[in-house]
VEXKOLDREN-550264 format. One record per residue (C-alpha): x, y, z negated; chain; residue number from 1. Coordinates in steps of 0.05 Angstrom, whole numbers, plus 5000, padded with zeros to 4 digits. Layout:
<tormis>
u = X&v = Y&w = Z&chaine = A&num = NUM
...
</tormis>
This chain:
<tormis>
u = 6952&v = 4746&w = 4637&chaine = A&num = 1
u = 6939&v = 4684&w = 4631&chaine = A&num = 2
u = 6900&v = 4648&w = 4672&chaine = A&num = 3
u = 6827&v = 4650&w = 4631&chaine = A&num = 4
u = 6826&v = 4722&w = 4620&chaine = A&num = 5
u = 6831&v = 4725&w = 4697&chaine = A&num = 6
u = 6774&v = 4675&w = 4705&chaine = A&num = 7
u = 6725&v = 4705&w = 4652&chaine = A&num = 8
u = 6752&v = 4777&w = 4687&chaine = A&num = 9
u = 6721&v = 4747&w = 4752&chaine = A&num = 10
u = 6659&v = 4726&w = 4722&chaine = A&num = 11
u = 6636&v = 4789&w = 4687&chaine = A&num = 12
u = 6647&v = 4829&w = 4750&chaine = A&num = 13
u = 6602&v = 4784&w = 4797&chaine = A&num = 14
u = 6557&v = 4791&w = 4738&chaine = A&num = 15
u = 6556&v = 4862&w = 4731&chaine = A&num = 16
u = 6547&v = 4860&w = 4813&chaine = A&num = 17
u = 6483&v = 4814&w = 4803&chaine = A&num = 18
u = 6459&v = 4852&w = 4743&chaine = A&num = 19
u = 6459&v = 4918&w = 4785&chaine = A&num = 20
u = 6426&v = 4871&w = 4850&chaine = A&num = 21
u = 6381&v = 4861&w = 4802&chaine = A&num = 22
u = 6363&v = 4934&w = 4778&chaine = A&num = 23
u = 6346&v = 4948&w = 4849&chaine = A&num = 24
u = 6295&v = 4896&w = 4865&chaine = A&num = 25
u = 6264&v = 4919&w = 4801&chaine = A&num = 26
u = 6268&v = 4993&w = 4825&chaine = A&num = 27
u = 6233&v = 4969&w = 4894&chaine = A&num = 28
u = 6179&v = 4930&w = 4854&chaine = A&num = 29
u = 6166&v = 4994&w = 4814&chaine = A&num = 30
u = 6154&v = 5032&w = 4872&chaine = A&num = 31
u = 6122&v = 4977&w = 4914&chaine = A&num = 32
u = 6092&v = 4931&w = 4876&chaine = A&num = 33
u = 6105&v = 4871&w = 4924&chaine = A&num = 34
u = 6114&v = 4815&w = 4880&chaine = A&num = 35
u = 6167&v = 4776&w = 4916&chaine = A&num = 36
u = 6214&v = 4839&w = 4895&chaine = A&num = 37
u = 6188&v = 4826&w = 4820&chaine = A&num = 38
u = 6213&v = 4758&w = 4837&chaine = A&num = 39
u = 6280&v = 4767&w = 4861&chaine = A&num = 40
u = 6294&v = 4820&w = 4808&chaine = A&num = 41
u = 6283&v = 4763&w = 4755&chaine = A&num = 42
u = 6323&v = 4717&w = 4799&chaine = A&num = 43
u = 6390&v = 4747&w = 4799&chaine = A&num = 44
u = 6376&v = 4768&w = 4725&chaine = A&num = 45
u = 6373&v = 4702&w = 4711&chaine = A&num = 46
u = 6435&v = 4688&w = 4760&chaine = A&num = 47
u = 6471&v = 4743&w = 4718&chaine = A&num = 48
u = 6448&v = 4702&w = 4647&chaine = A&num = 49
u = 6481&v = 4646&w = 4677&chaine = A&num = 50
u = 6548&v = 4676&w = 4681&chaine = A&num = 51
u = 6547&v = 4696&w = 4616&chaine = A&num = 52
u = 6533&v = 4626&w = 4604&chaine = A&num = 53
u = 6593&v = 4604&w = 4639&chaine = A&num = 54
u = 6630&v = 4651&w = 4606&chaine = A&num = 55
u = 6614&v = 4629&w = 4542&chaine = A&num = 56
u = 6627&v = 4557&w = 4556&chaine = A&num = 57
u = 6698&v = 4569&w = 4572&chaine = A&num = 58
u = 6714&v = 4607&w = 4511&chaine = A&num = 59
u = 6683&v = 4558&w = 4467&chaine = A&num = 60
u = 6675&v = 4493&w = 4507&chaine = A&num = 61
u = 6611&v = 4490&w = 4465&chaine = A&num = 62
u = 6562&v = 4450&w = 4506&chaine = A&num = 63
u = 6502&v = 4490&w = 4488&chaine = A&num = 64
u = 6532&v = 4537&w = 4537&chaine = A&num = 65
u = 6531&v = 4485&w = 4588&chaine = A&num = 66
u = 6471&v = 4468&w = 4575&chaine = A&num = 67
u = 6441&v = 4539&w = 4585&chaine = A&num = 68
u = 6482&v = 4548&w = 4649&chaine = A&num = 69
u = 6449&v = 4485&w = 4680&chaine = A&num = 70
u = 6387&v = 4513&w = 4664&chaine = A&num = 71
u = 6385&v = 4583&w = 4681&chaine = A&num = 72
u = 6424&v = 4563&w = 4755&chaine = A&num = 73
u = 6365&v = 4515&w = 4776&chaine = A&num = 74
u = 6318&v = 4567&w = 4747&chaine = A&num = 75
u = 6345&v = 4614&w = 4786&chaine = A&num = 76
u = 6344&v = 4574&w = 4847&chaine = A&num = 77
u = 6269&v = 4558&w = 4836&chaine = A&num = 78
u = 6258&v = 4634&w = 4835&chaine = A&num = 79
u = 6292&v = 4644&w = 4896&chaine = A&num = 80
u = 6256&v = 4590&w = 4932&chaine = A&num = 81
u = 6189&v = 4620&w = 4909&chaine = A&num = 82
u = 6210&v = 4694&w = 4924&chaine = A&num = 83
u = 6222&v = 4663&w = 5004&chaine = A&num = 84
u = 6152&v = 4630&w = 5000&chaine = A&num = 85
u = 6121&v = 4698&w = 4976&chaine = A&num = 86
u = 6149&v = 4734&w = 5035&chaine = A&num = 87
u = 6140&v = 4692&w = 5087&chaine = A&num = 88
u = 6079&v = 4666&w = 5063&chaine = A&num = 89
u = 6041&v = 4710&w = 5019&chaine = A&num = 90
u = 6047&v = 4653&w = 4961&chaine = A&num = 91
u = 6016&v = 4661&w = 4898&chaine = A&num = 92
u = 6043&v = 4645&w = 4830&chaine = A&num = 93
u = 6003&v = 4578&w = 4797&chaine = A&num = 94
u = 6014&v = 4559&w = 4728&chaine = A&num = 95
u = 6035&v = 4479&w = 4752&chaine = A&num = 96
u = 6093&v = 4517&w = 4787&chaine = A&num = 97
u = 6123&v = 4520&w = 4718&chaine = A&num = 98
u = 6132&v = 4442&w = 4720&chaine = A&num = 99
u = 6185&v = 4444&w = 4756&chaine = A&num = 100
u = 6231&v = 4493&w = 4719&chaine = A&num = 101
u = 6211&v = 4444&w = 4657&chaine = A&num = 102
u = 6232&v = 4392&w = 4690&chaine = A&num = 103
u = 6304&v = 4421&w = 4710&chaine = A&num = 104
u = 6318&v = 4442&w = 4639&chaine = A&num = 105
u = 6294&v = 4377&w = 4617&chaine = A&num = 106
u = 6342&v = 4337&w = 4660&chaine = A&num = 107
u = 6398&v = 4386&w = 4648&chaine = A&num = 108
u = 6387&v = 4370&w = 4568&chaine = A&num = 109
u = 6384&v = 4296&w = 4582&chaine = A&num = 110
u = 6443&v = 4291&w = 4619&chaine = A&num = 111
u = 6490&v = 4337&w = 4573&chaine = A&num = 112
u = 6458&v = 4318&w = 4504&chaine = A&num = 113
u = 6427&v = 4255&w = 4515&chaine = A&num = 114
u = 6476&v = 4218&w = 4568&chaine = A&num = 115
u = 6535&v = 4261&w = 4556&chaine = A&num = 116
u = 6565&v = 4241&w = 4618&chaine = A&num = 117
u = 6596&v = 4308&w = 4648&chaine = A&num = 118
u = 6599&v = 4280&w = 4726&chaine = A&num = 119
u = 6545&v = 4260&w = 4726&chaine = A&num = 120
u = 6512&v = 4316&w = 4700&chaine = A&num = 121
u = 6550&v = 4356&w = 4749&chaine = A&num = 122
u = 6542&v = 4314&w = 4815&chaine = A&num = 123
u = 6459&v = 4314&w = 4806&chaine = A&num = 124
u = 6458&v = 4389&w = 4777&chaine = A&num = 125
u = 6495&v = 4405&w = 4846&chaine = A&num = 126
u = 6455&v = 4362&w = 4882&chaine = A&num = 127
u = 6390&v = 4390&w = 4854&chaine = A&num = 128
u = 6416&v = 4461&w = 4869&chaine = A&num = 129
u = 6441&v = 4450&w = 4942&chaine = A&num = 130
u = 6366&v = 4412&w = 4954&chaine = A&num = 131
u = 6341&v = 4479&w = 4934&chaine = A&num = 132
u = 6386&v = 4531&w = 4965&chaine = A&num = 133
u = 6379&v = 4496&w = 5031&chaine = A&num = 134
u = 6298&v = 4488&w = 5020&chaine = A&num = 135
u = 6298&v = 4569&w = 5010&chaine = A&num = 136
u = 6339&v = 4570&w = 5077&chaine = A&num = 137
u = 6299&v = 4524&w = 5117&chaine = A&num = 138
u = 6248&v = 4571&w = 5090&chaine = A&num = 139
u = 6280&v = 4632&w = 5126&chaine = A&num = 140
u = 6300&v = 4594&w = 5187&chaine = A&num = 141
u = 6219&v = 4582&w = 5199&chaine = A&num = 142
u = 6211&v = 4650&w = 5184&chaine = A&num = 143
u = 6270&v = 4670&w = 5242&chaine = A&num = 144
u = 6237&v = 4622&w = 5287&chaine = A&num = 145
u = 6165&v = 4653&w = 5279&chaine = A&num = 146
u = 6187&v = 4737&w = 5273&chaine = A&num = 147
u = 6258&v = 4728&w = 5305&chaine = A&num = 148
u = 6279&v = 4772&w = 5246&chaine = A&num = 149
u = 6348&v = 4790&w = 5245&chaine = A&num = 150
u = 6349&v = 4795&w = 5165&chaine = A&num = 151
u = 6318&v = 4729&w = 5161&chaine = A&num = 152
u = 6372&v = 4700&w = 5208&chaine = A&num = 153
u = 6417&v = 4729&w = 5158&chaine = A&num = 154
u = 6386&v = 4690&w = 5095&chaine = A&num = 155
u = 6385&v = 4628&w = 5135&chaine = A&num = 156
u = 6451&v = 4629&w = 5144&chaine = A&num = 157
u = 6471&v = 4656&w = 5075&chaine = A&num = 158
u = 6422&v = 4603&w = 5041&chaine = A&num = 159
u = 6452&v = 4550&w = 5075&chaine = A&num = 160
u = 6520&v = 4566&w = 5065&chaine = A&num = 161
u = 6503&v = 4569&w = 4997&chaine = A&num = 162
u = 6470&v = 4506&w = 4995&chaine = A&num = 163
u = 6528&v = 4473&w = 5021&chaine = A&num = 164
u = 6578&v = 4512&w = 4972&chaine = A&num = 165
u = 6536&v = 4484&w = 4913&chaine = A&num = 166
u = 6569&v = 4410&w = 4928&chaine = A&num = 167
u = 6642&v = 4434&w = 4913&chaine = A&num = 168
u = 6637&v = 4440&w = 4840&chaine = A&num = 169
u = 6629&v = 4366&w = 4824&chaine = A&num = 170
u = 6679&v = 4342&w = 4895&chaine = A&num = 171
u = 6728&v = 4393&w = 4894&chaine = A&num = 172
u = 6736&v = 4421&w = 4829&chaine = A&num = 173
u = 6748&v = 4395&w = 4763&chaine = A&num = 174
u = 6708&v = 4425&w = 4698&chaine = A&num = 175
u = 6734&v = 4501&w = 4683&chaine = A&num = 176
u = 6781&v = 4500&w = 4743&chaine = A&num = 177
u = 6777&v = 4538&w = 4808&chaine = A&num = 178
u = 6733&v = 4597&w = 4782&chaine = A&num = 179
u = 6767&v = 4646&w = 4812&chaine = A&num = 180
u = 6744&v = 4613&w = 4886&chaine = A&num = 181
u = 6671&v = 4604&w = 4864&chaine = A&num = 182
u = 6672&v = 4674&w = 4838&chaine = A&num = 183
u = 6696&v = 4704&w = 4912&chaine = A&num = 184
u = 6646&v = 4658&w = 4951&chaine = A&num = 185
u = 6587&v = 4678&w = 4906&chaine = A&num = 186
u = 6594&v = 4755&w = 4910&chaine = A&num = 187
u = 6605&v = 4737&w = 4986&chaine = A&num = 188
u = 6540&v = 4703&w = 4983&chaine = A&num = 189
u = 6501&v = 4737&w = 4935&chaine = A&num = 190
u = 6521&v = 4819&w = 4973&chaine = A&num = 191
u = 6495&v = 4777&w = 5038&chaine = A&num = 192
u = 6436&v = 4745&w = 5013&chaine = A&num = 193
u = 6422&v = 4817&w = 4983&chaine = A&num = 194
u = 6434&v = 4853&w = 5046&chaine = A&num = 195
u = 6386&v = 4799&w = 5076&chaine = A&num = 196
u = 6328&v = 4811&w = 5044&chaine = A&num = 197
u = 6333&v = 4886&w = 5048&chaine = A&num = 198
u = 6338&v = 4885&w = 5127&chaine = A&num = 199
u = 6276&v = 4828&w = 5112&chaine = A&num = 200
u = 6229&v = 4869&w = 5081&chaine = A&num = 201
u = 6255&v = 4933&w = 5131&chaine = A&num = 202
u = 6241&v = 4892&w = 5186&chaine = A&num = 203
u = 6171&v = 4868&w = 5157&chaine = A&num = 204
u = 6156&v = 4943&w = 5146&chaine = A&num = 205
u = 6173&v = 4970&w = 5222&chaine = A&num = 206
u = 6128&v = 4911&w = 5240&chaine = A&num = 207
u = 6075&v = 4929&w = 5202&chaine = A&num = 208
u = 6083&v = 5018&w = 5220&chaine = A&num = 209
u = 6085&v = 4985&w = 5291&chaine = A&num = 210
u = 6019&v = 4939&w = 5286&chaine = A&num = 211
u = 5991&v = 5002&w = 5256&chaine = A&num = 212
u = 6007&v = 5046&w = 5305&chaine = A&num = 213
u = 5977&v = 4999&w = 5351&chaine = A&num = 214
u = 5911&v = 5002&w = 5309&chaine = A&num = 215
u = 5907&v = 5081&w = 5297&chaine = A&num = 216
u = 5917&v = 5078&w = 5384&chaine = A&num = 217
u = 5864&v = 5034&w = 5401&chaine = A&num = 218
u = 5821&v = 5071&w = 5347&chaine = A&num = 219
u = 5842&v = 5137&w = 5385&chaine = A&num = 220
u = 5824&v = 5109&w = 5449&chaine = A&num = 221
u = 5754&v = 5079&w = 5422&chaine = A&num = 222
u = 5735&v = 5147&w = 5390&chaine = A&num = 223
u = 5747&v = 5186&w = 5452&chaine = A&num = 224
u = 5711&v = 5143&w = 5489&chaine = A&num = 225
u = 5649&v = 5146&w = 5442&chaine = A&num = 226
u = 5660&v = 5214&w = 5438&chaine = A&num = 227
u = 5653&v = 5212&w = 5521&chaine = A&num = 228
u = 5601&v = 5171&w = 5519&chaine = A&num = 229
u = 5557&v = 5222&w = 5463&chaine = A&num = 230
u = 5572&v = 5281&w = 5503&chaine = A&num = 231
u = 5547&v = 5249&w = 5558&chaine = A&num = 232
u = 5484&v = 5218&w = 5526&chaine = A&num = 233
u = 5470&v = 5283&w = 5496&chaine = A&num = 234
u = 5480&v = 5329&w = 5555&chaine = A&num = 235
u = 5435&v = 5286&w = 5592&chaine = A&num = 236
u = 5380&v = 5290&w = 5541&chaine = A&num = 237
u = 5387&v = 5365&w = 5537&chaine = A&num = 238
u = 5388&v = 5365&w = 5612&chaine = A&num = 239
u = 5329&v = 5319&w = 5630&chaine = A&num = 240
u = 5288&v = 5333&w = 5564&chaine = A&num = 241
u = 5298&v = 5407&w = 5541&chaine = A&num = 242
u = 5318&v = 5438&w = 5617&chaine = A&num = 243
u = 5256&v = 5397&w = 5642&chaine = A&num = 244
u = 5205&v = 5425&w = 5599&chaine = A&num = 245
u = 5240&v = 5498&w = 5592&chaine = A&num = 246
u = 5227&v = 5487&w = 5661&chaine = A&num = 247
u = 5152&v = 5478&w = 5661&chaine = A&num = 248
u = 5140&v = 5532&w = 5604&chaine = A&num = 249
u = 5177&v = 5580&w = 5649&chaine = A&num = 250
u = 5135&v = 5559&w = 5703&chaine = A&num = 251
u = 5065&v = 5568&w = 5664&chaine = A&num = 252
u = 5088&v = 5634&w = 5652&chaine = A&num = 253
u = 5104&v = 5658&w = 5717&chaine = A&num = 254
u = 5037&v = 5636&w = 5736&chaine = A&num = 255
u = 5002&v = 5670&w = 5677&chaine = A&num = 256
u = 5043&v = 5736&w = 5696&chaine = A&num = 257
u = 5077&v = 5736&w = 5630&chaine = A&num = 258
u = 5148&v = 5759&w = 5655&chaine = A&num = 259
u = 5176&v = 5782&w = 5581&chaine = A&num = 260
u = 5165&v = 5720&w = 5557&chaine = A&num = 261
u = 5186&v = 5675&w = 5631&chaine = A&num = 262
u = 5244&v = 5718&w = 5627&chaine = A&num = 263
u = 5261&v = 5693&w = 5552&chaine = A&num = 264
u = 5257&v = 5631&w = 5567&chaine = A&num = 265
u = 5296&v = 5638&w = 5623&chaine = A&num = 266
u = 5350&v = 5650&w = 5579&chaine = A&num = 267
u = 5333&v = 5602&w = 5534&chaine = A&num = 268
u = 5341&v = 5553&w = 5601&chaine = A&num = 269
u = 5410&v = 5577&w = 5625&chaine = A&num = 270
u = 5441&v = 5572&w = 5554&chaine = A&num = 271
u = 5417&v = 5506&w = 5551&chaine = A&num = 272
u = 5449&v = 5482&w = 5618&chaine = A&num = 273
u = 5500&v = 5522&w = 5599&chaine = A&num = 274
u = 5507&v = 5478&w = 5536&chaine = A&num = 275
u = 5500&v = 5414&w = 5572&chaine = A&num = 276
u = 5554&v = 5428&w = 5622&chaine = A&num = 277
u = 5602&v = 5449&w = 5563&chaine = A&num = 278
u = 5581&v = 5376&w = 5534&chaine = A&num = 279
u = 5595&v = 5338&w = 5605&chaine = A&num = 280
u = 5592&v = 5367&w = 5668&chaine = A&num = 281
u = 5553&v = 5331&w = 5720&chaine = A&num = 282
u = 5583&v = 5353&w = 5771&chaine = A&num = 283
u = 5645&v = 5310&w = 5745&chaine = A&num = 284
u = 5602&v = 5246&w = 5741&chaine = A&num = 285
u = 5562&v = 5266&w = 5804&chaine = A&num = 286
u = 5619&v = 5303&w = 5846&chaine = A&num = 287
u = 5684&v = 5282&w = 5823&chaine = A&num = 288
u = 5744&v = 5317&w = 5789&chaine = A&num = 289
u = 5753&v = 5374&w = 5838&chaine = A&num = 290
u = 5694&v = 5401&w = 5847&chaine = A&num = 291
u = 5679&v = 5395&w = 5769&chaine = A&num = 292
u = 5747&v = 5438&w = 5752&chaine = A&num = 293
u = 5727&v = 5496&w = 5808&chaine = A&num = 294
u = 5656&v = 5502&w = 5770&chaine = A&num = 295
u = 5688&v = 5504&w = 5710&chaine = A&num = 296
u = 5740&v = 5556&w = 5722&chaine = A&num = 297
u = 5687&v = 5589&w = 5756&chaine = A&num = 298
u = 5639&v = 5597&w = 5698&chaine = A&num = 299
u = 5702&v = 5617&w = 5653&chaine = A&num = 300
u = 5724&v = 5674&w = 5698&chaine = A&num = 301
u = 5653&v = 5700&w = 5699&chaine = A&num = 302
u = 5649&v = 5687&w = 5626&chaine = A&num = 303
u = 5726&v = 5711&w = 5595&chaine = A&num = 304
u = 5727&v = 5772&w = 5644&chaine = A&num = 305
u = 5794&v = 5733&w = 5663&chaine = A&num = 306
u = 5813&v = 5731&w = 5736&chaine = A&num = 307
u = 5831&v = 5645&w = 5746&chaine = A&num = 308
u = 5877&v = 5645&w = 5805&chaine = A&num = 309
u = 5870&v = 5558&w = 5823&chaine = A&num = 310
u = 5908&v = 5520&w = 5865&chaine = A&num = 311
u = 5886&v = 5450&w = 5877&chaine = A&num = 312
u = 5927&v = 5391&w = 5923&chaine = A&num = 313
u = 5865&v = 5368&w = 5969&chaine = A&num = 314
u = 5899&v = 5306&w = 5976&chaine = A&num = 315
u = 5891&v = 5302&w = 5901&chaine = A&num = 316
u = 5892&v = 5230&w = 5876&chaine = A&num = 317
u = 5859&v = 5212&w = 5807&chaine = A&num = 318
u = 5813&v = 5156&w = 5822&chaine = A&num = 319
u = 5812&v = 5130&w = 5752&chaine = A&num = 320
u = 5754&v = 5156&w = 5711&chaine = A&num = 321
u = 5794&v = 5168&w = 5652&chaine = A&num = 322
u = 5844&v = 5206&w = 5683&chaine = A&num = 323
u = 5798&v = 5246&w = 5716&chaine = A&num = 324
u = 5766&v = 5264&w = 5646&chaine = A&num = 325
u = 5825&v = 5280&w = 5604&chaine = A&num = 326
u = 5856&v = 5325&w = 5670&chaine = A&num = 327
u = 5782&v = 5366&w = 5665&chaine = A&num = 328
u = 5786&v = 5364&w = 5583&chaine = A&num = 329
u = 5858&v = 5387&w = 5579&chaine = A&num = 330
u = 5838&v = 5446&w = 5633&chaine = A&num = 331
u = 5777&v = 5461&w = 5592&chaine = A&num = 332
u = 5816&v = 5461&w = 5525&chaine = A&num = 333
u = 5865&v = 5497&w = 5555&chaine = A&num = 334
u = 5829&v = 5554&w = 5587&chaine = A&num = 335
u = 5792&v = 5563&w = 5520&chaine = A&num = 336
u = 5858&v = 5575&w = 5491&chaine = A&num = 337
u = 5865&v = 5629&w = 5531&chaine = A&num = 338
u = 5811&v = 5660&w = 5520&chaine = A&num = 339
u = 5816&v = 5659&w = 5449&chaine = A&num = 340
u = 5885&v = 5674&w = 5442&chaine = A&num = 341
u = 5923&v = 5696&w = 5495&chaine = A&num = 342
u = 5887&v = 5764&w = 5517&chaine = A&num = 343
u = 5905&v = 5758&w = 5582&chaine = A&num = 344
u = 5895&v = 5783&w = 5646&chaine = A&num = 345
u = 5905&v = 5724&w = 5689&chaine = A&num = 346
u = 5910&v = 5653&w = 5686&chaine = A&num = 347
u = 5944&v = 5609&w = 5742&chaine = A&num = 348
u = 5907&v = 5531&w = 5748&chaine = A&num = 349
u = 5949&v = 5481&w = 5790&chaine = A&num = 350
u = 5935&v = 5415&w = 5796&chaine = A&num = 351
u = 5966&v = 5371&w = 5848&chaine = A&num = 352
u = 6005&v = 5299&w = 5862&chaine = A&num = 353
u = 6079&v = 5286&w = 5851&chaine = A&num = 354
u = 6124&v = 5220&w = 5856&chaine = A&num = 355
u = 6059&v = 5176&w = 5828&chaine = A&num = 356
u = 6041&v = 5222&w = 5776&chaine = A&num = 357
u = 5978&v = 5276&w = 5772&chaine = A&num = 358
u = 6020&v = 5340&w = 5760&chaine = A&num = 359
u = 5974&v = 5392&w = 5720&chaine = A&num = 360
u = 5996&v = 5465&w = 5702&chaine = A&num = 361
u = 5967&v = 5513&w = 5662&chaine = A&num = 362
u = 6007&v = 5586&w = 5652&chaine = A&num = 363
u = 5977&v = 5656&w = 5637&chaine = A&num = 364
u = 6012&v = 5726&w = 5628&chaine = A&num = 365
u = 5982&v = 5735&w = 5554&chaine = A&num = 366
u = 6012&v = 5758&w = 5491&chaine = A&num = 367
u = 6046&v = 5685&w = 5479&chaine = A&num = 368
u = 6088&v = 5666&w = 5417&chaine = A&num = 369
u = 6136&v = 5669&w = 5377&chaine = A&num = 370
u = 6137&v = 5603&w = 5347&chaine = A&num = 371
u = 6109&v = 5531&w = 5364&chaine = A&num = 372
u = 6034&v = 5541&w = 5354&chaine = A&num = 373
u = 6006&v = 5519&w = 5300&chaine = A&num = 374
u = 5972&v = 5444&w = 5316&chaine = A&num = 375
u = 5890&v = 5443&w = 5315&chaine = A&num = 376
u = 5839&v = 5400&w = 5338&chaine = A&num = 377
u = 5841&v = 5418&w = 5405&chaine = A&num = 378
u = 5911&v = 5420&w = 5420&chaine = A&num = 379
u = 5910&v = 5350&w = 5376&chaine = A&num = 380
u = 5861&v = 5323&w = 5426&chaine = A&num = 381
u = 5892&v = 5342&w = 5489&chaine = A&num = 382
u = 5961&v = 5313&w = 5459&chaine = A&num = 383
u = 5920&v = 5244&w = 5441&chaine = A&num = 384
u = 5878&v = 5238&w = 5514&chaine = A&num = 385
u = 5952&v = 5248&w = 5542&chaine = A&num = 386
u = 5986&v = 5203&w = 5509&chaine = A&num = 387
u = 5931&v = 5152&w = 5507&chaine = A&num = 388
u = 5937&v = 5152&w = 5583&chaine = A&num = 389
u = 6011&v = 5142&w = 5586&chaine = A&num = 390
u = 6027&v = 5221&w = 5605&chaine = A&num = 391
u = 6068&v = 5273&w = 5578&chaine = A&num = 392
u = 6045&v = 5345&w = 5547&chaine = A&num = 393
u = 6093&v = 5404&w = 5539&chaine = A&num = 394
u = 6079&v = 5471&w = 5517&chaine = A&num = 395
u = 6123&v = 5528&w = 5516&chaine = A&num = 396
u = 6111&v = 5605&w = 5509&chaine = A&num = 397
u = 6153&v = 5676&w = 5491&chaine = A&num = 398
u = 6125&v = 5737&w = 5459&chaine = A&num = 399
u = 6097&v = 5785&w = 5523&chaine = A&num = 400
u = 6108&v = 5728&w = 5569&chaine = A&num = 401
u = 6040&v = 5682&w = 5566&chaine = A&num = 402
u = 6048&v = 5613&w = 5556&chaine = A&num = 403
u = 6059&v = 5549&w = 5597&chaine = A&num = 404
u = 6015&v = 5486&w = 5591&chaine = A&num = 405
u = 6053&v = 5426&w = 5634&chaine = A&num = 406
u = 6016&v = 5354&w = 5637&chaine = A&num = 407
u = 6043&v = 5297&w = 5680&chaine = A&num = 408
u = 5998&v = 5228&w = 5677&chaine = A&num = 409
u = 6002&v = 5168&w = 5727&chaine = A&num = 410
u = 5952&v = 5167&w = 5779&chaine = A&num = 411
u = 5932&v = 5089&w = 5757&chaine = A&num = 412
u = 5933&v = 5106&w = 5690&chaine = A&num = 413
u = 5869&v = 5073&w = 5657&chaine = A&num = 414
</tormis>
């Protein structure tokens, strides 16, 4: 097999590989509609066409193919540069950018068809290509310094080496010679550039996801606080306004001897107080966590006809208001779930300190569950409250053996 056949085979293999990479980028652009994917796809597509042009030149030695090769090569390099700007600076396409491509194509035409000095054409084209490629590398170096992205680092090194590699076309190889060496290096660099861009996009996606998660966590935190504030406000309105009015009406009815009407108002007053206590127990704000939990357990036992065994460490340390509210709400939701789903006779609540953390355990002797319980608003709310404070929540159960809920919160969480 002669040398020309080997070189053409190598160029064909490189063209196929480059076209496949271009197809990957076009597919990504179809799915995500990110402009830089489209630009990368077009750039690598032009690079594959460039390989076809140089193959045609090696076969025919016609200057037209050499001109097309140089023009398409510079245009693909400019597109790779623009894609770097798009990714790192969110650049938008402007029509004036087309003049760069027009000037590059015009110079290739002048060098090949007007001056007809192949050495000058090769040197100027290589310098231009190297400059554009090194500029692309500089953009990724800057992006890597800003984001510490591994993908950007790989791209920065790849385009730096590629920019230097462009200089060996006129210096180390006479025209048409050493094609295999160039093809091998180009394939390696194209693969590295593709891998680097994929890592870059994945890294950006991960950072965006982390930022989104932080935003959602902050939103959840604000919603929980707003919910508690609103509950506190409504509870005070019910207690101070509706409760006082109903109390005054009851006193008037008692003075008039209207016992039946007074009893009805007394029941309404009791319901208002219960609702106010459910929204935001005054004991939690006025007396602290332990009295509020005891009152909650007593009220639950009376309403649900379920025995509550309460074990609270007298030296409990949970001074942070957010921790106290979280513990109270978890106990409240846990007892509510026992009443709704467990069909239990007894529920045990243990609350104490352990290794710098507040430990809460709730277990019952109810029906339990065979599979993981379906998440509902109450369960999700418990998890969010605990997670917000850096704690952990675990739920376990078995059919006929009840449910065990365990919560652990840092004492100083806020």
